[in-house]
N, C-alpha and C positions, 0 to 999 in steps of 0.2 A: 449388230453382227456384221462384220466386214464382208463385202462381196468378194467373189473370186478375183475380179480385176483389181480391187483395192489391195488384196493380199499379195497379188503378183507385183504390184507397184512397190509395196513395202519390202518384199523380198529383194527387189532390185536395189532399193536404198540401202539395205543392210547386207550387201553381198559379202562384206568382210565383217568379222565380229567387232573390230576396232574401227571407229570412225573419228576422223580428225577435224579440227577447226582451224588449226594453224600449222605452218611447216614444222617438220620434226627431223631428227638426225638422219634417217634413211633417205630423206630428200635433200637435206642441206649438205651432206658429206658424200658426194658421189666419188666413185673410184677413179674417174678420169675427167679431163677437161674437154670442152667443146673443141672442134678443129680450129686451126689458126684463122681460117677465113670462114665465117658463119653468118649468114644473113637471114633475117626474119621479116616477114610481112604480116602486120596485124591490121585487119579491117575492123574498125571499132577500137582504135588505139588509145582510148581515154576512158574515163569513168573507173569504176571499181575493178572489174575484171581486166579491162584493157590495160590499165596502168600496172596492175599486179603482174600481168603477163610480160609486159615490156621491161619492167624492173628485173624480173627473174632471169630473163634471157641476157640482159645487160650484165647482171651480176655473175652469170655463168660464163661470160666471156664472148658473147656475140660481138662481131665487129661492125655489123651494119644492120639497120632496122628501118623499115618503111612503116610509118604510122598513117593510117587513112581513116577519115570520117567526114561527116558533113560539116563539122565545126572546127575550123583551123585554130581558133584561139584555145580550145580545149587541148588540141594536140600539142600546141606550144607549151602548155603547162606540163604535159607529160614529158616532152623533150627536155625541159629544164631539169626535171628530176633525174632523167637518164644521164645527163651530162655531169651531174654531181657524182654519179657512180663511176662513170668512165668518160672523161673529157675527150677521149680520142675516138669514140664510137661515131660512125657515120650515120646521121639521122636524116631521112628524107620524109618530109611531111606533104601529104597529098589530100586535097579536098575531094571527097568521093561519096556519092550517094549510092550505097551498095544495091539499092533496088533499081538502079538505072544501068542498063546494058552498056550504053556508050560511056558512062562514067567509069565503070569497072574496066572496060577495055582501055580507056585512056590511062587509068592508073597502072594497068599492066604494061603499057608502053613506057611509062616512067620508070617502073621497076626494071624493065629490060635495059633501058638506057643507063640507069644509075648503077646497076649491079651486073652488067654484062650478061644479061639473060639467065642468071643463075640465082635461085633461092634455095635455102635449106628447109625452112619451115614457113608455111602459110597458115595463119589462124583466122578463122572467120568468127569474130566476136560480136559484130554488129547484130542488134536484135530489136524487135518491137513487141510490145504487149500493151493492149488497152486495159481498162479496169477489169479486175477479176470478178467473175460471177459464174454461176452454174446454170444459167437459163439461156439457151441458144436464141430464143425469141427476143430476149432483151439485149443481146449483143448487136452492136451496130455493124452493118455491112462494111463500112469503111475500115473498121478494126480488122475484119477478116482479110480484106484486100491488102491492107498495110502489112499484116503479119505474114501473109504468103509472099508479098513482094520483098520484104526484108529478110525474113528467116529462111525461106525456101528458094525463091528465085535468086536472091542475093548469093546464096551458097552455090547455086548452079553457075552463076556468072563468074564467081571467084574460081571455081573448079575449071570452068571452060577456058579462061584466059591465063590462069596461073600455073596449072598443073604442068604444062610443057616446060616451065622453068625449074620444076622440082625433079624431073626425070633424069636419071643418070644411065647412060648407055652401058650395057654390059653388066648390070647389077642384078639381073633376074631374067628368067625366061618364063614362057607360058606354063612350063611344067614345074616351075619352082615358085609356087605362090607364096611361100614363106619368106622369100628373099626381100630384104628391106634395106638395101644399100643406098637408096636414093633419098629424096627429101620426104617431108611429112606434111600432110594436109589435115588440119584439125578444125572441127566445127565445135564451137562452144554451145553446148546443148542445154538441156534442162530435164529434171525429173518430171516435168510436165509431159515429156514425150511419151512415156508409157502410161500416163494417167488418163482415165476416161470418166472417172466419177469421184465424188467427194471433194475435199478441199483442193483448190487449185485447178479444178477441171473447167477452165474457161476455154471454150472450143477453139476460138481463133488461134490462141497460143499453142495449145496442146497439139492440134492438128498440124499446124505449120512446123512445129518442132519434130513431130513424128515423121513428117515428110522429109525434113532435113536429115534425120538419122537414116532414113531409108536411102536417101541419095548418097550418103557416105558409104553405105554398104555396097551400092552399085559402083562407086568409085573404086572400092576395094576389089570387086570382082573384075573390073576392067583394067586396073593398073597395078595391082599388087605384083603381078608377074613381071612388071617392068621396074620393080624396085621401090615402088611408092608405099609409104606407110600412111594410114588414115584412121581417124577415130572420131567419135562424138564424145564430148566431155562435159559432164555436169559440173558447174563451177562452185557448187555449194550455195548456201543462203547468204547473199550479199546485199548490203544497203546500196542500192543503185537507183537509176531512173525507174526501173521496173517496180521498185518497192513503193513508189508513189501511188500505184494502183492497188496496193494490198490493203485489206481491211486492217484498221489500227490494232485490233486484238491479236493479229498474227505477226506484226512487225518485229516482235521480240525474237522470232525465229531466225531473223537475218543477222546472225552473229558470227559467221565464218569470215576469216581473214582473206582478202583478195590475194594475199601473198601465197596462199595455199594452192590455188589453181595455177598460179605461175610456176611454182616449184614442181607441182605434179606434171605439168606439160613439159618442162625441161627434162624431168626424169623420163617421161614417156617417149620423147623424141630423140633421146640419146641412143647410140648403138647398143644393142643388148638383146637378151631373150624376150623382153617385153614387146619388142617390135614384131616378133614372130607370133607370139601367143595372143596379142591384143589387137592385131591388125584388123581394121574394119568393124570394130565392136563399140558398144555403148558403155561408157565408163563414168565413174564419179571420182572427182579429185579427193573426196572425203575418205575413200577406201584406203586402208593401210597397204602400202605397196609390198611389204614383206609377206603379209597374209595373202595378198593377191598373187604373188610369185608362187606360193605353195599350191595355188589352184590352177596354175598354167596348164598342166597335163589334163586336168578335168575340163577346163575351158575348151581346149582343142578337141578332146575326145568327144565331148557332148555338144560342141559348137554353141557354147553359151554366149549370152550378152548380145544377141541379135533379135530383131523383130521377126515374128513368124505367126502364121495362123495355126492354131492347135487342131490337129486332125487325129481321129481315132482309126 
């Protein structure tokens, strides 16, 4: 019999009746194009999700993109794919360890220099997970340290140094928390964040991802009034570096297309009602956006898709 926490996690996974594995017409046929000048920064700009995100924004018409990670050769591979989509896109590649304060600061200096201190979207996609297990005694301390360093501290460093380039003066006030005329700050999260037991409950990853989602909520509270949009986004089940630590009997679950999270994030960060209803919330790219739109009023009225302590 499922515990209350397991049921809550399942309810989060199934927030819409329809769940997707690949991009679909509502995502691929938007009513408008991106602005003529549109710049993206992806920390963790390679691999399954990183490449899917970069390709989606390039296909949508982004004019500039910063790809950052610890491995320059992998970023070059992503850049080659982007140039086949749009030979004119400006691509800046930066070697950056997101768990290093000084490295992220230097990356931000590069972004400011190359794009005149203005970004439209920052996506924190870099992540770390050690082998999956459900015994905290068996987990190695260095896994916990690395998970917190990359997943949580890294997100803080990115927010600290890059949010100033996302803000647009005059797009919101302290009394207008729904205003999202500025840029977007997205953390690629995981359904591990609301998970505390059962399959996938490896403490170092779940705790660091829950802390990351809470940090995004605090970014919302502090900057939504200045026009910033932010969200935590589950990218689906992807075959990535993380899947190497998954037991073989569960690998078949990693069947979602990395193009889905890319298309979802492009939809999410376009101007529209979603930026008011979903600001500061925990989301899944697998959720059907039309069904999600039908629940906007409910989400706002009940303040759903946030982390909280249940009180009677």
